C-alpha positions as CSV (number, residue, x, y, z in Angstrom):
1,M,0.0,0.0,0.0
2,T,1.2,3.5,-0.8
3,R,2.6,5.5,2.1
4,V,1.0,8.9,2.2
5,R,2.5,11.6,4.3
6,L,0.8,15.0,5.1
7,E,2.9,17.7,6.7
8,S,1.4,20.8,8.2
9,P,4.1,22.8,10.0
10,P,2.9,24.8,13.0
11,G,2.4,28.5,12.3
12,V,2.9,28.1,8.5
13,P,-0.1,28.4,6.1
14,Q,0.9,25.3,4.1
15,T,0.5,21.6,3.8
16,V,2.7,19.2,1.8
17,A,1.2,15.8,0.8
18,T,3.6,13.2,-0.6
19,A,3.0,9.7,-2.0
20,E,4.9,7.3,-4.2
21,F,3.4,5.0,-6.8
22,D,4.7,2.0,-8.7
23,A,3.7,3.5,-12.0
24,P,5.3,5.7,-14.7
25,R,5.0,9.4,-14.4
26,L,2.9,9.8,-17.6
27,L,0.3,7.4,-16.2
28,V,0.1,9.3,-12.9
29,F,-0.1,12.6,-14.8
30,R,-3.0,11.3,-16.8
31,A,-4.8,10.1,-13.7
32,F,-4.7,13.7,-12.4
33,L,-5.6,15.5,-15.6
34,E,-8.1,13.2,-17.5
35,P,-11.6,13.7,-16.0
36,D,-12.7,10.1,-16.6
37,L,-9.7,8.9,-14.6
38,L,-9.8,11.7,-11.9
39,S,-13.4,11.0,-11.1
40,Q,-12.5,7.4,-10.2
41,W,-10.2,8.1,-7.4
42,L,-10.2,11.7,-6.0
43,G,-11.6,12.1,-2.5
44,P,-12.8,9.8,0.2
45,R,-14.1,6.2,-0.5
46,R,-17.6,7.0,0.7
47,M,-18.0,9.7,-1.9
48,T,-18.7,9.7,-5.6
49,M,-17.6,12.5,-7.8
50,T,-19.1,14.4,-10.7
51,I,-17.2,16.8,-12.8
52,D,-19.0,19.9,-14.2
53,E,-16.0,21.5,-15.9
54,F,-12.4,20.5,-16.4
55,D,-10.1,22.4,-18.7
56,P,-6.5,21.7,-17.8
57,R,-4.7,24.6,-19.6
58,D,-3.4,28.0,-18.6
59,G,-6.4,29.9,-17.4
60,G,-8.7,26.9,-17.7
61,R,-11.2,26.3,-15.0
62,Y,-12.4,23.2,-13.2
63,R,-15.4,22.5,-11.0
64,Y,-16.4,19.2,-9.4
65,A,-18.5,17.9,-6.6
66,H,-18.2,15.0,-4.2
67,H,-21.5,13.3,-3.2
68,D,-22.3,11.1,-0.2
69,A,-25.0,8.5,0.4
70,Q,-27.1,11.0,2.4
71,G,-27.4,13.3,-0.6
72,N,-24.9,15.9,0.6
73,H,-22.6,17.4,-2.0
74,Y,-19.3,19.3,-1.5
75,T,-18.3,21.4,-4.5
76,F,-14.9,22.7,-5.4
77,H,-13.5,24.9,-8.1
78,G,-10.3,26.6,-9.3
79,V,-8.2,27.8,-12.1
80,F,-5.1,26.3,-13.7
81,H,-2.0,28.6,-13.8
82,G,0.4,27.8,-16.6
83,D,0.0,24.8,-18.9
84,P,0.2,21.5,-16.9
85,T,3.3,19.5,-17.7
86,L,4.7,16.2,-16.7
87,D,6.9,18.2,-14.2
88,S,4.3,20.3,-12.5
89,V,0.7,21.4,-12.3
90,V,-0.3,24.7,-10.6
91,Q,-3.9,25.5,-9.7
92,T,-6.1,27.3,-7.2
93,F,-8.5,25.4,-5.0
94,E,-11.6,26.7,-3.3
95,Y,-14.4,24.9,-1.5
96,E,-17.7,26.5,-2.4
97,G,-18.9,25.9,1.1
98,A,-16.3,28.5,2.4
99,P,-16.0,31.0,-0.4
100,G,-13.0,33.3,-0.4
101,H,-10.7,30.8,1.2
102,V,-8.5,29.9,-1.7
103,S,-5.3,27.9,-1.7
104,L,-2.6,27.7,-4.4
105,D,-1.6,24.1,-5.1
106,T,1.5,22.9,-6.9
107,M,2.0,19.3,-7.8
108,I,5.4,18.0,-8.7
109,L,5.9,14.5,-10.3
110,E,9.3,12.8,-10.3
111,E,10.0,9.4,-11.7
112,R,12.8,7.1,-10.6
113,G,13.1,3.5,-11.7
114,G,9.6,3.3,-12.9
115,R,8.2,4.7,-9.6
116,T,6.6,8.1,-9.4
117,S,6.6,10.4,-6.4
118,V,3.9,13.0,-6.1
119,R,4.4,16.1,-3.9
120,I,1.5,18.5,-3.6
121,T,2.2,21.8,-1.8
122,S,-0.8,23.9,-0.8
123,I,-0.3,27.5,0.3
124,Y,-3.3,29.0,2.2
125,Q,-4.1,32.6,2.9
126,S,-3.7,32.0,6.6
127,V,-2.9,29.3,9.1
128,E,-6.6,29.5,10.2
129,D,-7.6,28.6,6.6
130,R,-5.2,25.7,6.6
131,D,-6.3,24.4,10.0
132,A,-10.0,24.7,8.9
133,M,-9.2,22.4,5.9
134,L,-7.5,19.9,8.2
135,A,-10.4,20.0,10.6
136,A,-12.8,19.3,7.7
137,G,-11.2,16.0,7.0
138,M,-8.5,16.9,4.4
139,E,-6.1,14.2,5.7
140,T,-8.6,11.4,5.4
141,G,-9.6,12.6,1.9
142,I,-6.0,12.7,0.7
143,R,-5.1,9.3,2.2
144,E,-8.2,7.5,0.9
145,G,-7.9,9.3,-2.5
146,M,-4.2,8.2,-2.9
147,E,-5.1,4.6,-1.9
148,R,-7.9,4.7,-4.6
149,L,-5.4,6.2,-7.1
150,E,-2.9,3.4,-6.3
151,K,-5.6,0.8,-7.2
152,L,-6.6,2.7,-10.4
153,L,-2.9,2.8,-11.5
154,E,-2.5,-0.9,-10.9
155,R,-5.6,-1.6,-13.0
156,L,-4.4,0.7,-15.8
157,E,-1.0,-0.9,-15.7
158,R,-2.5,-4.4,-16.0
159,Q,-4.7,-3.3,-18.9
160,S,-1.7,-1.8,-20.6
161,D,0.4,-5.0,-20.0
162,H,-2.5,-7.2,-21.3
163,G,-2.9,-5.0,-24.4
164,A,0.9,-5.2,-25.1
165,S,0.9,-9.0,-24.7
166,R,-2.0,-9.3,-27.1
167,A,-0.2,-7.2,-29.7
168,A,3.0,-9.3,-29.5
């Protein structure tokens, strides 16, 4: 199972989430930027996800919602800054239930020996904003999402291997 680490230094309006996957960087990148893949893993296990808008390019916007079994929904939106590359993706992130509390998120992907490390740094407007996100269950959402991502990547790798063996 992928080890996920979330750091939130005292007094600093920042979190850093890290995880490593046994998958090539291109596949991990696709899982973050292709809506049909993203909706399969992002967020807690008990939630389903719908994507209203997703335009991963400089100035492009996204908006999606997580839904629970009780009919509650939690909607998020943001803007991409710069064109996403295999090296990094930069975007804003805002929970619509707390408008005006925006973070700037930077994701860095590094591949070594067929394994890809993901580091997501989120900068908040204040320590209070960061702490509110943590109190709302951010850590659980990240951990469960990364576990779901790991399973998705394994499935995609198996499908890719199966397709390659059929072509041979």
